[in-house]
MARFIBA-677969 format. One line per 5 residues: number of its first residue (from 0); their letters; for each residue x, y, z of N, C-alpha, C. Coordinates in steps of 0.05 Angstrom, whole numbers, plus 5000, padded with zeros to 4 digits. Example, Ala and Ser with C-alpha at 12.3 -4.5 7.8 and 13.67 -1.06 7.14 Angstrom:
0) as) 5264,4886,5156,5246,4910,5156,5264,4934,5156; 5257,4955,5142,5273,4979,5143,5258,5001,5157
END
This chain:
0) xxxxx) 7997,0597,8840,7977,0620,8842,7981,0632,8815; 7956,0643,8815,7953,0660,8780,7939,0680,8798; 7946,0705,8771,7929,0725,8786,7909,0729,8752; 7890,0734,8772,7875,0743,8737,7855,0778,8751; 7848,0782,8732,7824,0809,8718,7802,0814,8715
5) xxxxx) 7789,0820,8730,7756,0819,8732,7744,0851,8732; 7735,0857,8707,7725,0882,8707,7697,0888,8707; 7683,0906,8710,7652,0911,8707,7642,0912,8683; 7630,0889,8678,7615,0900,8653,7590,0891,8657; 7571,0883,8637,7544,0874,8640,7538,0848,8642
10) xxxxx) 7559,0833,8641,7560,0805,8650,7567,0797,8669; 7595,0814,8682,7602,0810,8713,7592,0827,8719; 7568,0831,8723,7566,0853,8753,7532,0842,8759; 7529,0840,8785,7501,0841,8798,7483,0860,8815; 7461,0863,8823,7448,0884,8831,7436,0865,8861
15) xxxxx) 7440,0838,8859,7424,0814,8882,7442,0804,8889; 7447,0785,8908,7455,0760,8917,7437,0743,8901; 7453,0706,8898,7434,0693,8889,7445,0674,8893; 7441,0644,8910,7457,0621,8898,7463,0612,8885; 7436,0619,8863,7435,0597,8828,7451,0613,8815
20) xxxxx) 7464,0645,8819,7476,0662,8800,7494,0640,8785; 7510,0636,8768,7526,0630,8750,7544,0641,8762; 7582,0637,8770,7601,0650,8767,7603,0667,8740; 7619,0688,8748,7630,0703,8721,7660,0692,8719; 7675,0681,8741,7706,0678,8748,7700,0658,8762
25) xxxxx) 7729,0632,8770,7726,0611,8777,7763,0608,8772; 7769,0611,8810,7794,0613,8825,7800,0591,8833; 7826,0585,8833,7828,0576,8856,7842,0586,8874; 7848,0561,8906,7851,0581,8921,7873,0583,8921; 7889,0605,8938,7907,0616,8933,7919,0634,8920
30) xxxxx) 7900,0642,8891,7890,0663,8867,7897,0682,8877; 7898,0704,8856,7890,0736,8869,7885,0748,8841; 7867,0764,8850,7853,0772,8822,7847,0813,8835; 7853,0818,8814,7847,0839,8812,7828,0856,8797; 7794,0860,8824,7774,0872,8813,7766,0897,8816
35) xxxxx) 7758,0905,8793,7744,0931,8790,7712,0937,8795; 7712,0953,8798,7679,0954,8816,7671,0987,8802; 7649,0991,8806,7640,1010,8801,7626,1034,8832; 7625,1046,8827,7608,1060,8854,7589,1052,8857; 7569,1045,8891,7551,1031,8884,7524,1040,8877
40) xxxxx) 7526,1071,8868,7498,1059,8841,7506,1052,8813; 7526,1049,8817,7531,1030,8784,7538,1065,8771; 7544,1085,8772,7552,1110,8752,7570,1101,8726; 7566,1093,8712,7588,1098,8684,7601,1125,8678; 7596,1142,8689,7611,1178,8691,7608,1187,8713
45) xxxxx) 7636,1210,8718,7625,1225,8744,7601,1240,8741; 7582,1248,8756,7569,1265,8760,7584,1301,8762; 7565,1319,8746,7576,1342,8730,7572,1365,8751; 7549,1358,8776,7541,1377,8788,7520,1357,8808; 7518,1373,8837,7504,1353,8851,7471,1348,8843
50) xxxxx) 7469,1321,8845,7438,1309,8845,7440,1305,8807; 7473,1313,8787,7466,1300,8772,7467,1268,8771; 7454,1254,8750,7446,1232,8752,7454,1213,8723; 7476,1210,8718,7494,1200,8688,7479,1173,8688; 7485,1161,8672,7475,1137,8663,7483,1112,8679
55) xxxxx) 7478,1088,8684,7484,1070,8695,7488,1040,8692; 7494,1024,8700,7503,1001,8688,7464,0988,8690; 7450,0991,8705,7434,0981,8710,7410,1009,8710; 7391,0997,8693,7371,1022,8689,7358,1028,8715; 7348,1005,8722,7329,1002,8748,7339,0982,8772
60) xxxxx) 7361,0996,8783,7384,0979,8799,7362,0970,8820; 7356,0942,8844,7354,0929,8860,7367,0940,8886; 7399,0940,8878,7415,0943,8895,7434,0952,8898; 7462,0949,8917,7484,0957,8907,7501,0951,8885; 7512,0956,8865,7529,0944,8832,7549,0932,8838
65) xxxxx) 7551,0910,8845,7569,0895,8855,7585,0875,8828; 7611,0869,8831,7631,0857,8813,7628,0830,8819; 7614,0807,8804,7620,0779,8820,7595,0770,8799; 7580,0739,8813,7597,0729,8835,7632,0711,8823; 7653,0709,8846,7669,0691,8836,7677,0664,8855
70) xxxxx) 7677,0650,8840,7678,0619,8836,7703,0614,8851; 7702,0600,8875,7727,0591,8893,7723,0566,8890; 7737,0552,8861,7743,0515,8866,7747,0505,8894; 7742,0489,8895,7736,0473,8928,7721,0481,8953; 7718,0507,8954,7700,0515,8979,7677,0508,8976
75) xxxxx) 7665,0491,9004,7647,0477,9013,7637,0489,9037; 7610,0487,9043,7607,0500,9072,7611,0498,9093; 7634,0478,9096,7654,0470,9123,7669,0485,9125; 7674,0509,9111,7693,0522,9107,7698,0545,9113; 7713,0562,9114,7714,0594,9112,7736,0605,9092
80) xxxxx) 7722,0624,9081,7735,0639,9061,7746,0666,9070; 7782,0663,9065,7801,0681,9071,7804,0703,9050; 7788,0727,9051,7792,0742,9035,7806,0763,9042; 7835,0770,9026,7863,0783,9044,7860,0806,9015; 7852,0832,9026,7853,0855,9015,7887,0868,9006
85) xxxxx) 7890,0868,8986,7933,0863,8982,7928,0899,8973; 7916,0907,8958,7915,0939,8951,7884,0943,8949; 7871,0968,8963,7844,0988,8945,7856,1018,8943; 7852,1016,8906,7854,1052,8898,7831,1051,8888; 7822,1078,8905,7796,1094,8885,7804,1107,8863
90) xxxxx) 7781,1114,8844,7785,1127,8825,7788,1155,8832; 7786,1174,8818,7792,1211,8821,7766,1221,8823; 7751,1207,8829,7718,1222,8831,7697,1203,8848; 7686,1212,8867,7663,1200,8880,7651,1218,8898; 7623,1205,8906,7610,1223,8920,7593,1215,8940
95) xxxxx) 7578,1232,8958,7551,1225,8979,7534,1239,8981; 7513,1219,8989,7488,1243,8988,7478,1238,9024; 7470,1255,9030,7450,1257,9062,7427,1265,9061; 7408,1251,9075,7383,1266,9081,7362,1258,9051; 7367,1234,9047,7344,1227,9015,7335,1213,9026
100) xxxxx) 7331,1200,9055,7314,1179,9057,7292,1191,9080; 7267,1182,9080,7246,1187,9101,7247,1170,9123; 7272,1170,9135,7267,1149,9162,7266,1155,9193; 7271,1140,9205,7270,1152,9234,7289,1165,9240; 7316,1164,9233,7333,1167,9246,7345,1207,9229
105) xxxxx) 7330,1203,9206,7330,1226,9187,7297,1256,9198; 7274,1233,9203,7262,1244,9212,7267,1260,9246; 7280,1249,9263,7286,1259,9287,7307,1278,9290; 7325,1283,9265,7341,1306,9258,7332,1327,9248; 7313,1320,9242,7295,1343,9222,7305,1359,9196
110) xxxxx) 7319,1327,9184,7323,1350,9160,7299,1335,9127; 7284,1314,9136,7275,1313,9118,7239,1328,9132; 7217,1328,9115,7225,1329,9078,7251,1348,9069; 7267,1344,9056,7289,1356,9033,7290,1381,9047; 7311,1392,9019,7315,1370,9003,7348,1365,9008
115) xxxxx) 7357,1344,8991,7373,1322,9004,7404,1345,9002; 7420,1335,9013,7447,1348,9006,7475,1331,8996; 7485,1341,8967,7494,1324,8960,7530,1337,8963; 7542,1317,8960,7578,1332,8960,7595,1314,8940; 7599,1339,8922,7611,1322,8901,7645,1311,8915
120) xxxxx) 7664,1300,8905,7688,1293,8910,7709,1288,8892; 7731,1311,8898,7752,1301,8882,7777,1279,8892; 7786,1264,8888,7797,1257,8899,7822,1243,8884; 7851,1245,8901,7866,1247,8885,7885,1219,8912; 7889,1189,8902,7897,1166,8906,7919,1171,8917
125) xxxxx) 7946,1172,8894,7969,1176,8910,7979,1201,8920; 7967,1220,8929,7963,1234,8958,7948,1227,8980; 7922,1209,8967,7917,1206,8994,7901,1217,8999; 7885,1236,8986,7861,1264,8996,7848,1259,8971; 7818,1272,8995,7800,1280,8979,7782,1317,8978
130) xxxxx) 7772,1319,8963,7771,1358,8964,7739,1352,8966; 7717,1373,8967,7688,1361,8952,7691,1396,8950; 7664,1394,8942,7656,1411,8914,7651,1448,8945; 7650,1437,8962,7647,1457,8976,7680,1470,8995; 7693,1458,8981,7720,1459,8993,7736,1448,9021
135) xxxxx) 7721,1427,9025,7721,1407,9053,7743,1383,9039; 7764,1389,9056,7781,1365,9053,7787,1349,9067; 7787,1318,9063,7796,1292,9076,7813,1274,9073; 7828,1257,9088,7843,1236,9085,7829,1224,9077; 7841,1207,9054,7822,1186,9045,7838,1152,9060
140) xxxxx) 7821,1132,9069,7829,1111,9079,7806,1090,9062; 7812,1086,9035,7786,1069,9025,7787,1031,9028; 7758,1028,9034,7750,1006,9034,7732,1000,9017; 7728,0970,9020,7699,0957,9006,7667,0952,9024; 7656,0972,9013,7632,0972,9043,7619,0939,9037
145) xxxxx) 7622,0920,9007,7604,0907,9005,7639,0883,8994; 7625,0858,9014,7639,0837,9012,7632,0810,9027; 7621,0798,9003,7597,0781,9007,7596,0750,8983; 7574,0742,9012,7571,0712,8997,7538,0702,9000; 7531,0687,8972,7498,0699,8979,7484,0677,9004
150) xxxxx) 7455,0681,9016,7448,0668,9025,7443,0643,9022; 7436,0613,9024,7437,0587,9022,7408,0584,9010; 7392,0597,9015,7364,0608,9019,7354,0609,8984; 7341,0595,8965,7337,0603,8946,7326,0625,8938; 7324,0638,8915,7318,0659,8907,7335,0681,8908
155) xxxxx) 7332,0703,8898,7349,0738,8895,7349,0744,8925; 7366,0762,8941,7368,0771,8969,7377,0793,8962; 7365,0822,8981,7379,0848,8968,7407,0847,8981; 7417,0872,8971,7447,0868,8978,7448,0899,9009; 7422,0901,9014,7429,0921,9027,7430,0911,9062
160) xxxxx) 7419,0894,9070,7433,0888,9096,7453,0865,9094; 7470,0863,9117,7495,0853,9114,7480,0828,9132; 7488,0809,9138,7487,0785,9145,7504,0770,9168; 7493,0755,9182,7518,0738,9195,7526,0715,9184; 7506,0710,9161,7516,0682,9150,7518,0701,9113
165) xxxxx) 7542,0703,9107,7561,0711,9083,7569,0739,9080; 7562,0755,9103,7574,0776,9104,7551,0802,9082; 7566,0810,9069,7555,0822,9051,7551,0856,9057; 7533,0875,9060,7538,0897,9064,7548,0909,9087; 7572,0905,9094,7590,0899,9124,7595,0942,9134
170) xxxxx) 7602,0944,9116,7620,0972,9100,7635,0985,9140; 7644,0964,9144,7672,0969,9168,7699,0978,9152; 7698,1005,9165,7717,1024,9152,7741,1018,9154; 7755,0994,9178,7773,0979,9185,7788,0963,9165; 7768,0957,9147,7781,0934,9130,7795,0946,9116
175) xxxxx) 7816,0963,9105,7829,0972,9092,7854,0952,9086; 7881,0963,9067,7895,0942,9056,7913,0931,9076; 7907,0904,9074,7928,0889,9093,7907,0871,9106; 7883,0882,9113,7867,0866,9120,7849,0834,9108; 7857,0820,9127,7832,0795,9115,7811,0798,9122
180) xxxxx) 7784,0789,9118,7765,0784,9126,7757,0750,9121; 7750,0740,9142,7734,0714,9144,7709,0714,9140; 7701,0695,9122,7674,0699,9114,7657,0663,9109; 7653,0652,9136,7639,0622,9136,7624,0619,9109; 7632,0602,9092,7618,0597,9063,7602,0580,9072
185) xxxxx) 7577,0602,9049,7538,0590,9053,7539,0569,9034; 7556,0572,9012,7547,0554,8982,7567,0553,8978; 7572,0513,8965,7586,0510,8946,7603,0534,8931; 7633,0532,8925,7633,0549,8907,7646,0573,8922; 7631,0586,8943,7632,0606,8956,7617,0628,8947
190) xxxxx) 7628,0640,8912,7610,0652,8897,7610,0682,8916; 7628,0699,8916,7639,0726,8921,7636,0746,8914; 7613,0768,8925,7610,0785,8913,7625,0815,8923; 7640,0831,8905,7654,0860,8916,7635,0880,8905; 7645,0905,8917,7635,0924,8915,7630,0958,8928
195) xxxxx) 7614,0970,8918,7611,1000,8940,7643,1006,8958; 7651,1015,8934,7680,1022,8945,7670,1052,8949; 7691,1055,8992,7689,1079,8992,7719,1090,9007; 7723,1113,8989,7743,1127,8990,7745,1137,9021; 7733,1139,9033,7726,1156,9072,7704,1143,9079
200) xxxxx) 7705,1140,9110,7673,1136,9115,7688,1140,9146; 7659,1145,9163,7663,1146,9188,7640,1127,9202; 7660,1116,9223,7641,1090,9238,7608,1108,9244; 7594,1091,9233,7559,1091,9235,7551,1099,9201; 7566,1111,9186,7557,1125,9162,7528,1134,9161
205) xxxxx) 7526,1163,9180,7514,1163,9194,7497,1175,9163; 7494,1192,9147,7484,1198,9133,7466,1176,9109; 7478,1162,9119,7473,1134,9089,7486,1129,9071; 7507,1146,9069,7528,1145,9041,7563,1154,9051; 7579,1139,9040,7608,1150,9043,7614,1162,9025
210) xxxxx) 7644,1163,9024,7653,1180,8991,7645,1151,8975; 7626,1149,8961,7622,1130,8944,7630,1124,8916; 7648,1114,8905,7661,1114,8887,7672,1092,8876; 7684,1091,8846,7693,1058,8829,7720,1055,8858; 7723,1026,8857,7750,1020,8867,7760,1001,8844
215) xxxxx) 7786,0995,8853,7811,0979,8839,7813,0961,8869; 7804,0941,8859,7817,0924,8890,7832,0892,8893; 7851,0890,8905,7880,0869,8887,7873,0856,8913; 7851,0830,8912,7841,0806,8928,7861,0786,8930; 7872,0772,8963,7869,0742,8937,7863,0723,8960
220) xxxxx) 7842,0712,8948,7824,0688,8959,7841,0654,8970; 7828,0653,9000,7839,0627,9013,7819,0602,9022; 7833,0585,9031,7804,0574,9044,7814,0568,9066; 7804,0561,9096,7813,0550,9114,7789,0543,9130; 7800,0520,9138,7784,0490,9148,7788,0500,9179
225) xxxxx) 7794,0516,9200,7802,0514,9229,7801,0541,9232; 7788,0562,9243,7791,0594,9256,7788,0594,9281; 7794,0621,9294,7779,0609,9331,7763,0628,9331; 7736,0643,9307,7721,0645,9310,7700,0638,9299; 7685,0616,9303,7659,0612,9279,7646,0632,9260
230) xxxxx) 7643,0647,9273,7618,0668,9251,7648,0686,9234; 7639,0712,9226,7661,0739,9200,7668,0746,9226; 7695,0754,9214,7715,0765,9232,7740,0772,9223; 7752,0789,9230,7782,0799,9213,7807,0798,9224; 7831,0814,9212,7846,0815,9229,7861,0840,9203
235) xxxxx) 7854,0862,9220,7878,0881,9206,7900,0891,9209; 7917,0907,9199,7938,0909,9209,7943,0921,9235; 7931,0924,9238,7932,0942,9277,7920,0918,9297; 7895,0905,9285,7878,0894,9306,7854,0870,9304; 7853,0856,9319,7829,0837,9307,7810,0850,9310
240) xxxxx) 7780,0826,9298,7754,0853,9298,7738,0823,9302; 7715,0832,9321,7691,0822,9302,7667,0825,9301; 7643,0819,9289,7629,0832,9281,7583,0817,9293; 7576,0843,9301,7552,0832,9308,7523,0847,9285; 7515,0835,9275,7484,0851,9255,7467,0843,9267
245) xxxxx) 7441,0862,9271,7415,0848,9279,7409,0868,9281; 7369,0873,9280,7350,0896,9279,7355,0904,9297; 7366,0888,9331,7366,0908,9363,7397,0913,9364; 7397,0938,9367,7429,0946,9366,7445,0927,9397; 7427,0926,9413,7441,0915,9445,7443,0871,9431
250) xxxxx) 7427,0862,9415,7433,0842,9407,7451,0844,9395; 7455,0859,9379,7478,0858,9356,7512,0871,9368; 7512,0891,9392,7528,0885,9414,7534,0865,9422; 7519,0851,9424,7520,0827,9448,7538,0810,9424; 7523,0805,9404,7546,0778,9385,7566,0792,9375
255) xxxxx) 7577,0818,9380,7597,0819,9371,7621,0818,9393; 7605,0824,9412,7629,0825,9443,7622,0796,9437; 7608,0776,9447,7611,0746,9454,7632,0734,9436; 7624,0746,9410,7645,0724,9382,7677,0737,9394; 7681,0757,9406,7711,0772,9413,7720,0753,9435
260) xxxxx) 7700,0751,9454,7706,0737,9485,7721,0708,9481; 7702,0696,9459,7705,0665,9450,7741,0672,9438; 7755,0690,9422,7766,0701,9406,7786,0700,9439; 7789,0713,9454,7805,0725,9471,7809,0702,9485; 7785,0686,9495,7795,0657,9510,7809,0651,9499
265) xxxxx) 7812,0642,9472,7842,0635,9456,7858,0648,9454; 7865,0667,9456,7888,0677,9452,7903,0683,9484; 7889,0694,9493,7908,0689,9533,7897,0662,9553; 7880,0645,9536,7885,0615,9554,7864,0614,9576; 7840,0639,9582,7823,0644,9606,7796,0637,9602
270) xxxxx) 7787,0640,9629,7751,0624,9615,7742,0646,9610; 7713,0640,9602,7703,0663,9591,7686,0693,9609; 7691,0695,9632,7680,0716,9656,7713,0728,9654; 7737,0720,9647,7760,0727,9653,7767,0746,9621; 7764,0728,9601,7759,0753,9576,7744,0773,9575
275) xxxxx) 7712,0775,9586,7704,0795,9590,7714,0819,9609; 7728,0803,9637,7744,0820,9651,7767,0848,9636; 7776,0827,9619,7805,0839,9597,7785,0853,9584; 7766,0846,9571,7755,0862,9544,7744,0898,9560; 7732,0891,9579,7726,0914,9600,7761,0935,9606
280) xxxxx) 7781,0925,9602,7798,0938,9608,7807,0961,9573; 7804,0930,9559,7821,0946,9539,7806,0939,9502; 7782,0927,9503,7766,0928,9484,7756,0950,9474; 7747,0956,9450,7734,0979,9437,7709,0968,9423; 7683,0978,9430,7656,0973,9417,7647,0984,9395
285) xxxxx) 7648,0984,9380,7642,1005,9350,7607,1007,9339; 7600,1031,9340,7576,1030,9309,7589,1029,9289; 7586,1000,9276,7601,0997,9241,7584,1021,9222; 7552,1018,9219,7538,1029,9210,7512,1026,9227; 7490,1052,9214,7467,1050,9221,7446,1058,9199
290) xxxxx) 7452,1057,9168,7443,1055,9148,7428,1033,9140; 7436,1008,9145,7431,0986,9126,7404,0964,9130; 7385,0980,9145,7361,0958,9158,7376,0946,9181; 7388,0945,9188,7401,0923,9207,7429,0940,9220; 7423,0936,9250,7452,0955,9263,7482,0932,9253
295) xxxxx) 7502,0940,9254,7516,0936,9249,7542,0946,9278; 7557,0927,9293,7576,0920,9310,7591,0908,9315; 7617,0931,9306,7648,0912,9305,7664,0914,9338; 7676,0887,9350,7694,0906,9367,7716,0894,9361; 7737,0912,9376,7755,0907,9359,7779,0907,9386
300) xxxxx) 7799,0894,9372,7827,0887,9393,7851,0890,9383; 7861,0916,9391,7886,0925,9383,7901,0914,9383; 7926,0910,9372,7946,0890,9376,7966,0912,9397; 7969,0894,9421,7997,0899,9434,7983,0908,9460; 7952,0916,9460,7943,0931,9480,7944,0918,9498
305) xx) 7931,0887,9501,7940,0863,9531,7963,0847,9510; 7981,0840,9540,8008,0834,9530,8015,0809,9548
END
């Protein structure tokens, strides 16, 4: 096993997913990578005041500023990529922006037309706290909003919506250090991109952004031939998680629940109706995010709740 280091430079970042994009790093299964990522907007320096627009990695970004793609040698479409998050450390600054988009939710809330609201955060990763320019503090729980593989279809694909094939902008705050995210491989080599660091976020990411920040992430990448769930799923330090992504909230919920029921059938050796009955007593259904063009829902089965 080898440890690699990958920094964000003009040669190692992307703002789209594409199956034709060459890798910026190739690794063996089981290798560990220390990946630096800029914040989602690709700012090259902290903002000095709310609404400040420092220089960015891309003059006109089309999506999130991501580091990658990273090729995992030997990865094939029949396999699953296991992304184990060993550690996540935010930089000492971040920002949050809300009420910036003219969308149905913001119209319903009456916060558009503007002005939008900016929060600038001073982050202390050693203490695990952050304080914004309004004097409000929060405990940090860092994770990456985007961990994804390119769709198999030719062309360039937006980083904004999460996808059942390949993941991407999942924005699940449960995926903290110690978690493993399982992504079915969509293209040979896997071609993983990472970024969109969040120092903290609530379920839903209701304002459209979290505490957006640069991040240093240590990940171990491996390949798995068989998993208990065919789609995207995760194991965290405290739970098992399945996901649903759909423009229809009901369908996204059903997708996440259906996947978890299949997992529970394996875990408890029961039929599907019995798994549903057990789920009704113990399973948490959460709205992952509402900000990314499709609904994200995740089902959470906490460790030890069913014994």
